[in-house]
C-alpha positions as MATLAB code, in Angstrom:
seq = 'MSVRVRRVYDPPEPADGVRVLVDRLWPRGLSKDAARVDAWPKALTPSTELRRWYHAGEGSYEEFAQRYEAELAAPEAVESLDRLRESAHQGDMTLLTASKTPDRSHATVLAGLLGS';
ca = [
      63.140  -52.843  -34.690;
      62.287  -52.914  -30.980;
      59.226  -53.266  -29.153;
      59.141  -52.343  -25.525;
      56.579  -51.824  -22.954;
      55.969  -48.483  -20.849;
      53.140  -47.195  -18.664;
      50.856  -44.980  -20.477;
      51.191  -42.409  -17.677;
      55.162  -41.962  -18.452;
      55.868  -38.955  -20.557;
      56.232  -39.814  -24.113;
      59.681  -40.021  -25.431;
      61.534  -39.600  -28.986;
      62.646  -43.222  -28.806;
      58.844  -44.399  -28.368;
      58.230  -44.786  -32.050;
      54.670  -45.722  -32.608;
      52.879  -45.831  -29.484;
      50.211  -48.295  -29.274;
      47.580  -48.469  -26.290;
      46.889  -52.022  -25.573;
      44.448  -51.723  -22.766;
      40.601  -52.321  -23.140;
      39.673  -49.105  -21.274;
      41.128  -45.704  -21.680;
      43.446  -44.927  -18.706;
      41.824  -42.829  -15.989;
      42.634  -39.085  -15.688;
      44.571  -38.856  -18.956;
      43.808  -36.946  -21.957;
      44.180  -38.057  -25.452;
      46.395  -35.443  -26.279;
      48.753  -36.296  -23.271;
      48.802  -39.849  -24.170;
      49.822  -39.566  -27.555;
      48.481  -42.710  -28.797;
      49.003  -43.607  -32.394;
      46.947  -47.096  -32.210;
      44.436  -48.544  -30.013;
      43.780  -52.308  -31.399;
      40.992  -53.330  -28.927;
      41.005  -56.776  -30.547;
      44.281  -57.599  -29.096;
      43.176  -56.694  -25.337;
      42.403  -59.427  -22.843;
      38.763  -60.196  -22.290;
      36.922  -58.635  -19.637;
      36.622  -61.853  -18.087;
      40.422  -62.836  -18.244;
      41.352  -59.406  -17.002;
      39.062  -59.697  -13.837;
      40.011  -63.255  -13.281;
      43.594  -62.043  -13.154;
      43.441  -58.976  -11.119;
      41.309  -61.018   -8.567;
      44.566  -62.970   -7.775;
      43.113  -66.374   -8.828;
      45.853  -67.591  -10.853;
      49.618  -67.149  -11.707;
      51.002  -64.791  -14.369;
      51.942  -67.913  -16.456;
      48.583  -69.231  -16.510;
      47.255  -65.658  -17.499;
      49.845  -65.450  -20.222;
      48.645  -69.023  -21.361;
      44.973  -67.996  -21.354;
      45.902  -64.359  -23.143;
      47.724  -66.208  -25.848;
      44.808  -68.583  -26.408;
      42.495  -65.443  -26.816;
      44.775  -64.166  -29.268;
      44.302  -67.067  -31.490;
      40.712  -65.735  -32.541;
      40.570  -64.721  -36.095;
      40.047  -60.991  -35.396;
      42.917  -60.996  -33.020;
      45.028  -62.661  -35.272;
      44.399  -60.278  -38.288;
      45.137  -57.258  -35.715;
      48.330  -58.881  -34.460;
      49.730  -59.415  -38.017;
      49.073  -55.676  -38.724;
      51.039  -54.755  -35.693;
      53.625  -57.013  -36.192;
      54.155  -55.541  -39.682;
      54.258  -52.114  -38.029;
      56.899  -53.424  -35.526;
      59.262  -54.661  -37.912;
      59.102  -50.938  -39.981;
      60.430  -49.375  -36.641;
      60.304  -48.671  -32.957;
      57.214  -49.526  -31.101;
      56.381  -48.896  -27.476;
      52.991  -50.893  -26.229;
      51.343  -48.881  -23.375;
      49.420  -50.013  -20.353;
      48.059  -48.486  -17.382;
      49.246  -51.591  -15.304;
      51.142  -50.587  -12.359;
      53.366  -53.872  -13.193;
      53.696  -53.661  -16.659;
      56.455  -56.521  -16.734;
      53.786  -58.843  -15.430;
      51.065  -57.709  -17.909;
      49.392  -58.570  -21.106;
      51.631  -55.994  -22.577;
      54.635  -58.057  -21.964;
      53.270  -61.219  -23.590;
      52.116  -59.180  -26.543;
      55.581  -57.726  -26.865;
      57.067  -61.152  -26.798;
      54.623  -62.338  -29.718;
      55.458  -59.227  -31.853;
      59.350  -59.748  -31.438;
      58.814  -63.428  -32.851;
];
C-alpha cells in the first residue's frame, strides 16, 4: 500500500492506483474524462473559510495543518476518512489536488493521516 500526492493536472499513471480528488472545487479547465477521478470525498476537503485563510497568507503551513486536522474530527469527515483509509490499505492510492504546491497542501496532511 502506498498513498501519494500529485497534481490533478498531471497525466494519470498506471502506478496511481485509486485516484481521489481531495479539493472542494472541481479543477478549472479539466474535463472529468481527462482527470480520471475514482472518488471525490468532499467531506474530507478543507472548509472554504480555512482554505481562504491559508491562501491569504495569514498563517503558517503548520497552523493550517493543525486546523485542517481539527476539521477532520467532525463526524462526517471521520466516517469518510475511515472509508478512504480502508481503500488505501487495499492497494495504491493517489490523492489529487490542483494546488501548485501539493507538498504544502491539505493533500499532504491527508496522506499522512491515511498512512497511519
